[in-house]
N, C-alpha and C positions, 0 to 999 in steps of 0.2 A: 504495501500500500503505499509508504512511503518513496517508494521509487518510484510511483506512479507520478504522484504531486512535486518530485523534484526531475523528474522529466518534462510534466506540466511547464512549472517555475522554470525552466533551461526554455521553452517554447515560447511562450510569451516573455522571455528576455529579447529573445531573437529577434519577435515583431516588434517590441520596442525600438531595439536596434537598427531595425530596415526605416523604422516611421521616423527617429530619434534623424537618420543620416538626412531620408527627404528632406523633412523639414529645414534642418538645417539649408540643404542644397537650394531648397525652395526658396528660402529666405533668402539665401544670397542673391539669388537670380529676383525677388523683388527687391532688395539693395540697388542692385544695377539698373534695374527698372525706373527707383527715382521714390521719392514719395520721404514722409520720416519714416523713422522707428517707431516709434510712439504711435503714428498714425497706423501703420502694419500692423503692431501688436495689441491697438484697441478692435483691430477687426476681425485676428486670428483667435480674442478673446471672446468676442461675440459669436464666431462659430463655435471655440470651445464651449459654451455657455447654453450654446442651443442642440447638442452634441449631451453631454452629460447629463440633462435628467431622463433620455430617452435611454443612452445606457444602461443606468441604476434601474430602471424599469427591468430592460432587458436581461442585464447577468444578476441582479439581487433582488428584482420583483415587487422592485419597492421606491417610493424615495427616497434620494439620500439621504443616510444618518449624519447629525452632526451629532458627536459624542464631546460632552465639558473636557475628557481626558485627552482628547488629541487637539483641541482648542488650540490651545495656547502657542505648538507645535504648525497648526496649519497656518498659524496669522505670521509666526516668525518665518515659516518657509515661504509666505506670500509676498513678505514682501525682498525676501533673498534672491525669490527667481526674479521678482520687477526687475530688480537693478541687474542683475544674470541678466537676462533677455535683452535690455536696454541696452547694456555693456556690450551685449553678443551683436544687435543688431546697428549701432553704432560703428563696431569694428567690422563688419560684415559691408558697411557702406563705404568706410573707407581705405578697406585692407581685403586679400585676398583672402577665400575661404578655407582655399589650401592652408592655411596658415592660421585663421582666425578659430577655425571650428575647431582642430584640434588642441590648440593651446587652451580654449574653455573647456572640452570636455576633460580635461587634467583633474577637473574637481570629481569624478568620477573616479580617480586613484584616491583622490583627499577622502572622500567619503568612506571607502573598504578601511583606509588606517585608521578613520574614527570612528569607524564601526567595530574594528580587534579591538582599540586602545579603548575608546568611550562602553561597548556595548559588551564586552567581553565575547565578542566574536572568533573562533575557531584561525589561527594562522596558520597555515601549512609552508611549505619551503615553495609548493604550485603558486600562490596565492601569494606572496612577495616577490616571487620571480614576475609573476604578470602586473602586479606592480612598478617594480620595478621594470620592466618592460614597456611598458606603458607611457613612465616620465622618458628616457630612456628615445621611443619614440616621436614623441610631443619635440623634445628637443631637437631630433634630427630633424622632424618636419619644419619646424621653425629659425633653419635657418639660410 
């Protein structure tokens, strides 16, 4: 049973990887076409707001649930994702996507490191090597 969930987790992670990659590419193309990062993100957010209730009903069978337990974290991550996206979109407007996007995604290595350090997740040599390789790849791509 646990193996089934692990495979589902990996499948969902791969779907996220593909969609995030496509999202970043489309964002870069949108910035090449002109407009402001805030205007672009506003339209993107409106689409997200239209999709989320439908997704909640389809996936969970009910309206989205807001829990007092996660609310402080959701508020903090709402602020940090806003700053991150504004910085990313402005970077995509003035720089190359092949440099800006990988550097911005180095946050994944930071999240993995913080999860190990602060949440007590296991650290294996493959995780450590993967984080180191991610950092090395970003260094190579940004040159």
